[in-house]
N, C-alpha and C positions, 0 to 999 in steps of 0.2 A: 504494500500500500504506500502510495507516494506521500512523503512528508509534506505537511502544509507549508506554504511559502510564508516567509516572514512578513509581518505587517508593521509599518512605522508606528511609533508610539503616538496615540491620538491625544494623550494628555501628558504633561511633564512628569517625569519620574519623581517620586518623593525625595526631597533633599535629605542627605545623610544627617543623622542627629548625633552630635558628639556626646559622649558620656564620660563621667569622671574616670580618670585612669586608675584610681585607687580601687574601684570596684571590680576591675578585671574585665569589664564589658567592652567589646570592640568599639573603637571610636566611630565606625561607620556602621549604622544599624540597618541600612537598606541594601537591597540587592542591585544597585545601579553602578555600572562600571563605565569608565572612560577608556576608549581605545584610540590611541594616537599613533602618529607616524605611519598612517595607512598609505598604500599605493593609490595613486589617483584613480585607477580603474576598479578599485575594490568596491563590491556591492553588498547590500544587505543579505542577499542570498548566500554569498560566500561566507560571510560572518556567521550566518545562521548554521551552516553546515559544520562550522568549527565549534561553536559554543553549545550546540545541542548535545554534544557528547557529554557535557557535564550534567545537564539537567534541563527541566522545562524552561524555555525562554519566553518571557512575557512580551518583549518587543525589542526591535533593533532599528536604529535610525542612523544612517550616514548623513552627516550635515553637509549641505551643498549651498553654493552661491545662489542667491535669490534670482539673479538675472541669467547667468550662464548655465546654471544647474550643474556646474562642475563640483567635484568633491573638494571639501576643504581639508581633507587629510585626517579627519577624526570622526569618531562615531560614539554612540551610547548604546550599551547593551543592558537590558533590565531583566533580571531573573525574578522568579516568584519567591525564591528563598534566599536569605542572606548566606546560608551555608554553601549553596551552589555557587554564588558569586565569589565567595572566598576561595573555593576550590578552583574555579576558573582563573582567578588571579594567580594562584600557585602553579597550576599545571599548564596553562595556555600562554603565559607571558612570554614574549619574544618568539612566538610562532611566526611563520612567514606566509604572506599572501602575495603571489606573483613575484617571488624572490625578494621581498622586502619584509623584514621582521617588524611586527607591530608591538606597541607598548601598552600595557594595561595598568590602570590605577583606579582607585576608588573615585567615583564622581563626586567632586566637591563643588557644590553650587554656590557657596559663599565666596565671592571674589576677594573679600578682605583677607580671608585665611590664605588664599593662594598668593597674595601679593606681599605678605609679610616676610617671605624668604627665610622663615625660621626653619632650621634643619636642612637647608640647602647648601651643598658644597660643590666646589669646582675642582676637577682633576685634569691636569695637562701633562704633556710629554708621554702620552700613551703609545704603546706599540701598535702598529697598524693592524695586527692580527687580533687585538682585543676587541670583542664585540659587546653588545649590550648584556648578553647573558653572562659572559665571563666577568664583566665589571660588577654585575649584580652579585654573583657568587663570591667575589672578593670582599665586598663591603657588607654583605648580609650578616657577617659575624658581629657587627657592632650594633645592630638594632633592626627594627622593622623598616623596610625601604618602601616608600610610597611610589617613587618613580626613579628609573635609572635609564640614562640615554647617552650614547656615544654620538657626537656630532659627525655628520657625513656630508660629502659634496653631492653634486648632481648625479654623479656616476655611482654613488653608493659606497665610495671609499672613505675610510675613517680620516678625520681631520686631526687626530691625535689628542683630542680633549673630549671631556664629557661632563655630565652633571649627575649628582645623586641627591635625592631628596628623602631624608629620614622623617619619621613621624615625631621625633623629639629633638630638641636642640642638644640635649646631653649626648645622644648617639652621634650626632654630627660632630660635636667637639671631640669625642673619643676617636672617631675615624680620622680627623685631621691630625690629632696628636700622635697616633700610632702608625699611620701610613705615609705621611708627608716625609719625603726623602728616602723612601724605601725603594727597592728594586722590584719592578714588575716586568717580567720577560726581558731581562738584561737592560732595562732602562730605568733611570731614577725618575720617579714621578713627583710632581708637585701637587699637593692637596691643600686647599684652603677654603675659607668661607666664600660663598658666592656673592659677588658684588654686581648690582645692576649696571647695565651699560652706561646709563646717564651719569651715575655717580662715578663710575670708573673713568669715563671720558673727562669729567671735571677734574678728577684727581690727576690724570695724566697731564692735563694742560697746566696744572699748578706745580707739577713735579719739576725739579731742576733738570733741564735737558743738557746734553753734552754733544749731540750729533748735529752737524751743520751741513745744510744742503747748498751746493754752489752750482750756478748755471751761467750760461753765456761765456764759457771758457773758450779761449782761442784754441784751435785744434793743433797749433804748433807746440803747445805746452804739454810736456810729458808728465808721468807720475812723480818723478823726482822734483821737477820744478813746481809742480802743483803742491807737493808737501812742503817744500821750502818756503812757499808763499805764506803758509800759516804757522810755521814753527816759531816766529817771534812772539806769538801770543800765549804759548803754553805748551805743555807736554801733549803730544799727539799719540793716541793709541792706534789709530789706523787712518789711512788716507788713500783714496782710489778714485780714478776716473772711469766712468762707464764707457765700454767699448762695444763696437758691433762685431759681426762675424768676421770681418776683415781686419780686426784688431785696430781699427781707427777710432779715435776719440769721438764721442757723441756730443761733446761740448758741456757736459755736466758731471758732477761727482759728489762725493761725501767725505767729510773730515770729522773724525770723532776725537774729542779732547778728553783729557783725564778729569777735568773739573768743569763745572758749569760756568764759573767766572771766566775761564779762558775762552770757552765757546762764545759767550756773550760779548767779550771784548773783540773777538775776531769778526763777529757780525757787525758790530758798530764801526770798526775801522775799514773793513773791506767792502761792505755793501755799497753799491753804486760807484765804486772806484774803477777808474779806467786802467785795465791791464792788457797790454799787447794790442792796443787799439780797440778794445771792446769794454763796454761798461759791465762790470761784474755784478752778479746778484748773489748775496749770501744771506741765509736765514735759517731758522730752526727747521730741521728735518721733520716732516710730518708724515703720518701714515695716510694711505689713500682715503680711508674713511674720515679722517680728520679734515683733509682738504675738501672732500665732497661736502661735509657738514658745514664748513666755513663758507664755501661758495654758495651753498643753498641758503644759508642764513643771510648772506649778503644780498642774494637775488630777491629773497622774500622781503627784505627790508626796503629795497629799491622799488619793488612792485607795490608794496603797501603805500609808500610815499607817493608814487605816481597815481595810484587810485584815489588817494585822499586829495591830491592836487586837482584832478579832473572830475571829481565826483559832482554830478549834477550840472556840469557845464559842457560836457562833450556829447554831441548829438550824432546819431546815425541817420544817414539820408540814402534812400534807395529809389529805384525806378527812374534813374536819371537818364536823360537822352545822351546818346553817344557823343554829341557835339559839345556837351557841357564840360568845361575845364575848371581848373581851380579858381581862376579869376571870376568866371561867371557865377560859380557857386558862392564865392565870398560876396559878390555884389547882391545876389538874391537874399542872402541872410543878414546883410549889414543893416537892413531896415529895422531889425529887431534889437540891435545893440552892437557893442564892440566885439568884432570877430577877431580872435587871436590867431586862428589858423583855419584853413579850409582846404581839404585835400580830396581829390577824386582818385580812387584806386585804379591803377593801370595794370594791364596784362604785360606779359613778357615782351610783346611786340609793340607796346606803347598805346594800345587801344583802351578805351574806358571799360571798366567792369560793371558800370551801371550803378555804382553806389560809392559813397564817400563819407567823410566825417567833417563836422564843423564844430569848432570849440569857441565858446564865448568866455568873456572875462568874469561874468557874474551869473549865478544860477537863475536869477530872476529873468535875465535876458534869454537864457536857454529855454526856460519854461514858456516864455512869451512866443518864441520861435516855434515850439512844438504846437502850441495852441493855434497860432495864426497860419502857419505854413503847411501843416500836415494835411494832405489831400488836395493842396492847390495845384494848379496846372503850370508846368514849366516846359515850354516847347511842346505843347500838346500832349504832355504825359503827366498824370497825377503823381506827385512825389509823396513818399512815405517818410515822415520825420518822427523820431523817437529818441529817448535817451540811450546812449550807447551802453551796451552790456558786454561783460567779458564772456568768452565762449563757454566757460564753465557755468556761469549764471544762466545763459540762454539755454544751454543743454538741459540744465536742471528744471527750468520752467517748462520746456517742451516735454520732457519725460514725465513730469507731473501731470501735464494736460493729457497726454496720451494714455497714461496709466488710469486716470479718472475716467476717460472715455471708454477704455477697454473694460473697466469695472462696471460701468453703466450698461455696456452691451451685454456683459455676462448676466447682469441682474435681470435683463429683459428677456432672456432666453426662456422659451417655453418647451418642456420636454415633448419631443415628437412633432413640434410645430415650428413656425417661423419666429423671428424676433420682431416683436411689435415696435412700431415707431410712434411712441408717444410724443407729446410736445417737448421739443428740445432734444430729442434723441437723434443720433446720427442717421443719415439717410443715404441710400445708394440706389442706383438704377437696377431694376430687376431685368436681367436679360431675357427672361421668359414671359415678359409682359405682353399684353394684347398688341398685335401689330396689324396695321391696316394696309391693304393693297393700294398701290398707286395706279393711276390711269396709264395703260401701256405696259405696266409691270405687274402682272397678276401675282398676287402673293408676296410681292416685294416689300421689304421693311421700310418704315419711315426713316428718312435720313436724319431727322432730329427728334428722337423720342423724348417725351417728357420724363422727368425724374419722379420716381415713386419712393415710398417708404420701404422699409425692410419687409421682405416676404411678399413683395408686389403690392403692398397696401399704400395708398396715397397718404401723404402727410396732410393733416387738417389745413384747409385753406388753399390747397393746390389742386388744380384741375387735372383731369386724367389725360390720356393721349389725345392729340388733336388729329382728326381724320382728314384725308385729302378731299379736295372738292368733289362733290357728287356722291360722297359715300354716306349711307345712312345705316347705322348700327341698330339692329332689331333686338328686342329682348329675347333671350334664349328660352325663357320659360318663367313661370311665376316663382318668386322667392320661396325657398324651402326652409323648414325650421332648422334642420341640421346644417352644420358648417362643412364645407368641402375641404379639399386639400388647400393648405395655406391659410386656413382659418376664415375664409370668406364664404358667405352664403352661396349655394349653388344657383346658377342662373344670373348672378350679378357680374356684369362685365368687369374685367380688370381695369383699374383706373377709375371706377365709379365710386360713389360715396360708400363708406363703411358704417355699419351701425355703431352708434356710440360716438362717432367722430363728428364734430361740428361742421355743418355745411354752410357754404356762402350763399347769399342770394343769387338768383339766376343771372342778374346783371353783372355780378362780380365773379361768378364761378367760371365763366367762359368768355372767350373773346367776342367782339361784336359780331352778331349774325349767327353765332352757334348757340343752339337752344340749350337751356339748362334743364333742370329736372322736369319742368312742365312747360310745354310749347303749345300755344293755341293752334288748333287745326292739325296737330300731329296725330299720328296713329295712336290707338289705345295703348299699345305697348310703350310708345314714347311718353304718353301721358303718365304712365306708371312711374316715370322717373329714370328710365334706363336708356332712353333714345337720344341720339344726337342728330340734329337736322342741319342739312347743308344750306348755306346762304352764298349766293354767287358773288357777293361783295367782299367776302372774306379772302384774304391773300394768304396762301400757304407758303410762307417765306422759308427759304433754305438757309439763310444766314442772318443773324441778328448782330448788327455792328455794335461795337463796345459803347458807342454813344447812346444807342437805343437802350442798352441795358442800364446805363446810368440814369436815363430819363424816365425809365419805366416806373409805374406805381410801386410803392414799397413792398406789397405782398408778393409781386411777381418779379421783382428786380433780380434777386439771386437766381430764380428759376431761369430767367432769360440768359443770364451770364453762364449758368450751368449748362444750358443747351449748346452754347458755343464752346465751353470747356471740354465737354464730353468727347467729341471727335479728336480734339488735340491730345487728350490723355490716351485715347485708344491708339493713336498713331505713335505716341512715345513708347507705350508698352510693346507694340509690335516691332518697333525699331530696335528696342533693347532685348527682344526675344523673350519677353515675359508673357505670363498668362493674361490674354486680353479679356477674360471673363471678370477680372478684377477692376475693370474700368469703372463700373458703377460704384463700387465701394470706395475707390480712390476719389472719384468725383464727389461723393457724399461727404467724405472726410474733409475735403477742401471747403465745401459749401458750409459746413457746420463750424469749422475751426478758424477760417480766415474771414476778415472783413471785406467790404466791397472794394476798397482800394487795392488790397493785396490780390484779390481775384482778378481785377482789371490788369494788374501787373503780370499775372501768369498768362493772360490772353495775349499780351504784347511782347513778352520776353521769353522766348523758347528756352534759353539757358536756365532761367529761374524755374520754369515749369519742369524741366528735366530733373533738376535738383530736388524739387518738392515731391515729385513722383517717386524718386528714389527713397526719400525719407519715409513716405507713406508705405512703400513696399516693405521696408525694414520693420515698421511698426506692425503691419499685418502679419509678417512672418513671426515676429516675437509673440504676438497674440496667439497665433496658431500653436506655437511650441508650448506656451503656457497652458493652453486649453488641453493639449495632449498630455502634458505632465500632470494636470489636475484630474484627468479623466480616470 
């Protein structure tokens, strides 16, 4: 009989409850274990096969990244019995999955206890053959070990040092006293209390240094001349120039003095001094990690100063005409205040990228420019003006918007049915919607289909598909009590009104000359509210110019823009080799998330449209992956 597959813990495992040591009760009274140093491909099923040997397993969960769903390298295993968990800790610790040994310890939910570093020791100068189990066996004589680990590189080779965490500080002190300076596999090891990196780095920077780094050394200077250059400042223990494979000087080297004072004096005297026609640099030798931290701190400081300096005064301007240059941009914005800089971003070939930045001297002037110039026409193009944001801020805002939208879409899902499009919900074009034949093209689709809500249901306030001239749609039959596929009453044409959705008056629900729910003189089926009557004065337009979309009444404005946007998005998807059935979803996302000015920009700027379509496809792909993961 096949064993049941492991199921992730639906509720957090109970936190271990410490008990007084004097009673002899174990400090961890629950059956929850932490499993660390896992292989990235380790799964719950593989862990279950290993831990079920000990006893009944309540749950197993491999912790994963919320976005990428990749393993974080650790997991939690919960047993029904504390005794089973204790046996698993003794018997399964340092077992291997996919060639990598994992580490087991009691799950400690209180972070304060983990961060005290009480009982934690550091061991270095270990032989490369010593692994986690050998280190554990060596130090287990001094007390109960909570965790034991040998540091390894990306290839799994030992780095020569490790960490051991005892349950008491007394056991750790005894291990330091008895093992420090002892021989382990023909190597003298160092054992001492563990010191966090931050404290260790601060201590190293305050320590008196003796090693000097020298660069910009002329290649004609050899080792003897290099050493003689520093001998007047004190006793030198070592001096060497770095050389390449051809034994030629690389132009830098190191000098180590016997005392800190001599090293400090050499730096003061020789730094920025001209030697052999080159200006020498001499300074304290730093580790790579120290240099990176120093550069990072310096960069963060400059970035913070720059952000504070331009906070609230730097504006982002897009949808610029290709002929707009820096001078024209400055001229347009100078009416709002003192412009300190105005730059139009350029391509490698010198052409305009269609956006730029304008910086004012005062935040009030920048606010005035956003209020007065956003959406105004510049060379027949409406420009978009807003406060400039850093890329991280903009990405965070977009991710939050898309996450909320994806959550709302999941909340609207109906098991076995479509997704309802309530007020404010995302909408997309249904590729299976009712299509009308055109004159001369029997059965041919409409070139500009109207947009519908999800599942083929129209959004409240939007008309259904517009038929071509001469076409009259008849009612397929009386409405039935039951709902057909897609949640619509059978016999109701797609694009017609849906029960429960507010309907517009006949004059507003359809263009001039197209009958609404009740048309005088129409057939009885049309009087029932499902017919559409042809009027010869109605023009079935093929293209709605951007200007018409801007001048249309508010309820239909986005719909008209969307009808022009749909074929462009379809063309982009086909050009990129993407699934063109996503055209409706992408169009609906744009109509819901972008304002009118941004939509007009997409109609007139193909590069911006390509970029937006790519972002939308990434969001849809991520949403599908999350849906599969949650299924």
